[in-house]
N, C-alpha and C positions, 0 to 999 in steps of 0.2 A: 284440656278440652276432651271430652268424649267425642267418638265418632258420630254420635246422635246429636251432639250439641254443634258438631261442625256442620253437619248437614242441614241443622235449622237455620244456622247462620247464612249459610249458603242460599237456602231458600228465601230469607228475608232479603238479602243482598237481590235475588233474581226477581221477588216482588217489587222490590223499589225500584229496579232498572226498568221493569215493565210500566211501572206507573210515570217513571219519567218519560218514557218512551210516549205513552198516551198523552202525556200532558204537554209534550212537544210535538204532537201530532202533525200539526198544521205546517210548522217549519220542516220537520223532517219529510213530509211527503212532498213538500215544494222542492226539498233538496232531490228527491228521487226523480221527479218530474222534469228538472232541469239540471242535470248533473254538470253541463258545461257552462261557461260563460256565455250570456247573449249573442256575442258576436259569433261564437263558434257553434251554437245552437243553430244560428240563421244559417250559416253556410252549410250545416249538416242537412237541413231541410229544403235547400234549393235544388231544383230540378236542372241539371246541366246538360248541353246537348253540343257535340262537336260540331263545329262549323267549318273547320279545316283541319287537315290531318295528312301527313305523310308519315312512311315506315322507316324506322333508322336502320343502318346497317353499317358494317365494317368490322375491325379496322381495315383502312386502306393499306395496299403496301407501304413498306416505310419510305421508299423512294418518293411516293406521290401523296404522303399525308401532308395535309396544310397544316401550317404553323402560323400562330397569332400571338404576339408579344405586345401586351400594354395597348390592345386596341379593342375598337367596337366593332361589332357586327350589326348590320342592319339588313334583316332578312324580311322579304316582301312576301306574302301570302295572299290569297283571295278567297274573302268568306262568303261561304255558299248560303247561308241564312244569316239574319241580323238578329239583334238583342240590344239590351240596356246595360248589360253586366257582362264582363268577361274575365277570362283568367286562361293560363298559358301553360302547357307541358313542356318541358325541357327533357333531355335525356342523356345520361352518361353510361348506359346499358353496354356498349360496346368499350366502353373506356379502361384502361388499366390502371388508373390513377384517379384520386378525386379530382373533381372538375369544380373550380373555384368562378364563382360569378360575383363579380363586384358591383355590378348594377344591372338592372333590367327596366325596359321600357315598353310601352306599345302606344301606337297612334295610327290614325287614318294616313294612310301613303296619298301625297299630292301628285308627284311625279319623281323618277328616279329615285335618290335617297333623302327627298324632303317630305317633311310631314304637312298634313293640313293645319293650318295656324290654330293654336288653341285645343287642338285634339290630343296632345301629348298626355299620357299618364304613366306615373311609376308604379313598376310592378314589386310587390315586397313578397317575402316569404317568413310566414308566422310574424309578420310586423317588421321585418328586418330588411334593409335595402339589398343585402347581399347573401349567397348561401354558398354551402359547400356539398355537393352534390357526390354521395358516395360512389365508388366504383360499382358498375352493375345496376344503378338505380336510375329510376325516372324522378321528376320534381314538378309539383303543381306549384304555381304562383297564389297567391292570396287573388281573390276578387277583386276588381277594381271597376268603377262605374265609367262606362264609356258607350255612347250609342253608337252603335255599328250597324248601317244599313246593309241588306242582302246585297251580295256581289261585290262588295266594298274591298279595295285594296287596303291590307294592313302592313305596317311597319313594325317588326319586333326586334328591338335594339338590344345587346347583349355587350356589357364592357367586362372584358377577361383580362384582368391583372396578371402580371407574370407571363410566361410563355406556355402556351396551351397547344396540346395536339389536338386536332380535329379526327379523333378515332372514332366517334360516333356520327354519323351522317349520312343525308340522303343525298347521293351523287348526283341524280340526274333530275335537279330541280327545274330544268327548262324555264327559268327565271334569274334574271340578272338581281344579285345581291351584292351588299356592299362592305367595303372593310374599311376602317378610319386609318388616318394618320394616329402616331401614339396619343393617347390619351382617353379618359372617359366623356363620350360624347353621346351617351345613350339618351339623354333627355334633350340633346340639341335638335333644334328643327331643322337645320340643314347640315346635313352629315359631312365633314371634311374629308373626301374619299381619296385612299390612296391607291385602292385596285378595286375591282369586281371579281366576284366569283359566280358560278353558275351551280351550286349546291345549297343545300341547308344544312349547315353542321348544328348539332344539339336540340334543334326546335323539330317536335313532334305532332304537336297539336295546339289549337285554339277553340276554345270552349265560349257557348253563349249562355246565359242564364234564360229560360223561359219554358214554354210548353211544347218544344217539339221533340224530335227524334232524329235518330241518323240510320243513314243507310253506308255500310262498310264494304268498300270495293277491294277485294281481296287478289292480288294478281300479280303479273309479270310486266314485261314491258309495254304488252298492249294495252294496259291500264295505266300505267307510268306516262305514256302518252309519246312514247319513242317516236322522233321523225315527224311530230306535229312543230308547228311554228312556235319558237321560243317567244315568251312575254306576252303571249296572247290567250292563255288558258282555252287551248282547244285539245285538251285530252278527252275521251269520252265521257268520264266522270263529271267534267266541267260542262259539257254541253248538256249533260242529264240534269246537273243542278239548275242549268237555266230553263230548261224545259219544265223541270218540276215547279219552278216560280212562275212561268208564265202560264201554264196550263191548271194552276191550283184552283179548286173551288173556294169561293168565298167562305171564311171561317174554316177552311182546312188547316189541319197542324203543318206547320214549319217541318220540311225535311232537310237536314243537312247531309251531304254528300262526301264522304271522307275518302280519298284516294289513299290506299294501303298497297299500291302496286310498285314493284320494284324492278327493275331492268334487270334480266336473265335470271330472275327468281324461279325456282321449280317447285312443284306439290311436295315430292318425295325426297329429294336428295340437296345435300350441301355439297359445295365446290370449297375443297380447302385452301385452294390459291385465289379464289375470288370470292372474298368476304365481301365486296361492294354488292354483289348479288344477293346478300341477305340469308339468312336460315330459311330452310325451306319453310312452306306455308303450314304445314302440319306444325311444325316446331314454333312459329312464330305465332300463331293463330290466338292463345291467350291474351298476349301482349298487345297484338295489332287489331284484334277485333273485340274480344270481350272487355278488355280495358278502356275501349273508347267511349266516351260520355254520350249517355243517351242511346247507345247502340240498339236497333231494334230489328234490322234486316241484314243478312250477309248475302254479298252478291260475289261470287265465284267465276273468275275467269283466269284458268291457270292450268298447265299441263303440256303445253306446245314446246316448252323448253325441256321437260322430261323425255319429249319425242324426238326432238332433234338433236339433243345431246346423248341419246343412246346410239347404239350401233345402227348403222344404215341399212344393213341385211338383215338384222335380228334385233329389232328395237324392243323397246320395253313392253310388256304385254298390256293391252287395254283394261284387263282386269285388274291390273295393279295401280291404274291410275283410278278406275272407278272405287275400289276399296278405299282410296285416299279422299275421294269426294263424299263418300257415304260418312267417313269418319267427321268429315268438316259439317256436314249437314246434321248429324246425330250431336256435335259438341254445340252447335249453335242452337238446336231446340232444346239442348238441356237447360239453356240460361234464358229462353223464351223468346228467342231471335227467328224471324222468319228466314227461309233459304230460298235464295234466287241463283240460277247458275245460266249459263250461257254455252252455246255451242263453239267449237275453236274454229277459227276463220281459215280458208284455205291458203295455201303457200305454194303452189306449184311453181317452178322456175326461181325459186329461191336455194341459195347455195346448198342448203340441207335437205333439200327434198330428195324422197326415194319414194318408190312405190310401197315399200313396206312400212315406211314411218306413215305416208298417206292413208294406209290401211287402218293404222292405229286410230289415226284421227277420225276417221268415218265411223269407226266401231264406237268411239266415245260420244261421238255425235250422236249417233243412233239411240245409244243409251241416255243421253241428256233428253231427246225427243220423247222417248216412248217409256222409261221407268216410272216416270211419276215421282220418283225421287225427291226432286225439288218441288217447292209451291208455286213456282212459275219459272219461266227460263225466256231468256233472250235469244233468238235465233240468230247470232252474229255471222253464222256461216251464210246463211241465206240473204242476209242484208248486204253481205260484201263481195259474193263471189259473181264471176262473170257468167250469165246464164248459157253463153256459147262454149263455155269450158269451166264447168262448176268447180274444177280442183285449184283454179287461181283466182285472184284477186280482179275485181272490175278493174279495168286501166284507170279509170276515172277516181277509183279509191286508192289506188296503188300509190305509195311513197316514193318507190324506185326499187325497193329491195326485195318486192314480192312477197313479204310477210307483214309488215308494218303498214297500216292504212296512213293516208295523208290527212289533211284537216277534215276535207269532205267526207273520207271516210268513218273519221271518229264520229263525226256528226250523224252518220246513218247508223252507226253502232248505238247513240243515245236514243235515237228514234226507235230503235228496235225493241228497248226496254218496256215490258207491259207495266205502266203506271197504274193499272188496277191491281197489282198485286201490293201496292204500299198503302194498305189501308188498316 
């Protein structure tokens, strides 16, 4: 066959192929419009918003790492906003081996480790009852139908076959959680409790489907709620979530409040011997803020640990902290998030207080108030300080260590947040 004949045959084949495409145009167009099965397409189109979240850290020191052997965890969290469909995010991001989940479940918590009758729902992963979470990875469950009221307690249960080390964990949960005797009790309404723990292993987020958006509070122990009353949800983001609910205008968008505070966390520095303090805020920002479902606002309260862990006589320069804040703001705005910040509360009489460290705090606070870098800010310093001695906490707000507020102080912080910025 000559090259001219070959070209003619090729042209005929191309013409036939084009005609076949035109004849099958309707079916082909439908395939392009719906490339996934209907169930997957529905999931892809849903709007998800985080109702609860925490920041994973770890791994803990080997001597203090919790271990579970063929046991079920029942982890209690407080939803900030409600919805009729939920999904859950788990994490093996600090793990050194794959995490095997044998079964998972969610329901409304009645009391202790007990579920509200009839509220339990099995969680699946790509339609399967269990999952293997790769090292260094998160895992989202499939959505499940469950009516969750705002401010409801949820119980997320995980059955862990074999022996599992809790290397990915939020240590300071300020919430009693439960570990079963041996066996898969994920779907059991009343868990047979072998012991309790005060941490959240492997659990990082609960999302609800709907029209809401989320505010992500990025911070340290002041956001984590250190020294607030356990099992009462009295961290300042908890108070803020309730305030938003009570002051919301009719028809306004639901706003979830997600607490990504880690006690002892810093803005700029990691501490190689203290991984429960988490990676620094600049490093964990993409995971803990940008990956949060429905994130629309960033709220920054961090930096006091950078100050108090630096030299007492020659502490970290305020300009270094300011450069870190500017980076957080810029990265948030790159993704369309509003950026809110806060002044650092006073800490005179705390064990780490020095006049040099105080000078850095004052310089940072002056920048927060006057630079206009944030879209809005909460003046936590003014809300918490003693008018007669502005360098220290008001005694009525002092938990006793002269740095962390008590429950009343955390409530005052929530009152200082300008809700007008959340529009």
